[in-house]
C-alpha positions, -999 to 999 in steps of 0.1 A, spaced: -403 -295 25 -428 -324 30 -402 -349 21 -378 -335 47 -406 -337 73 -413 -374 64 -376 -382 66 -374 -365 101 -405 -385 113 -394 -418 99 -373 -429 129 -403 -422 152 -426 -445 131 -399 -472 130 -393 -469 167 -430 -475 174 -427 -509 157 -397 -520 178 -401 -544 207 -399 -529 241 -397 -562 261 -364 -579 269 -357 -612 251 -359 -633 283 -393 -628 299 -397 -662 314 -393 -669 351 -360 -684 363 -379 -713 380 -411 -731 372 -438 -719 396 -457 -752 392 -427 -773 403 -432 -792 435 -396 -787 444 -395 -750 441 -386 -731 473 -415 -721 495 -410 -691 516 -419 -693 553 -449 -670 558 -452 -655 592 -477 -628 604 -461 -594 604 -468 -568 630 -480 -538 609 -479 -513 638 -446 -525 653 -428 -492 652 -458 -470 658 -453 -440 681 -483 -419 689 -478 -382 683 -500 -353 694 -508 -323 672 -491 -291 681 -495 -255 670 -470 -245 643 -441 -222 653 -434 -191 633 -415 -200 601 -388 -173 606 -380 -187 640 -378 -222 627 -356 -210 598 -332 -192 622 -329 -223 644 -319 -245 615 -296 -219 597 -259 -225 599 -242 -202 625 -218 -178 610 -187 -171 631 -177 -137 616 -209 -117 624 -204 -85 644 
């Protein structure tokens, strides 16, 4: 019984020793190179699409559900 348990757990132990990193982990360009591309940095407007909204009282959930429910054509 113990031998079967060890055989069942062996792949887990072997998997723990495996490398999880890809083979190529170096950058594609040298960051210290003087000829590497430099991005143009411009200030960004962080509130460009801001629209102020006022707090409102919540509507009853059943009314909201009925408003969004698909309308059935065969109801009589």
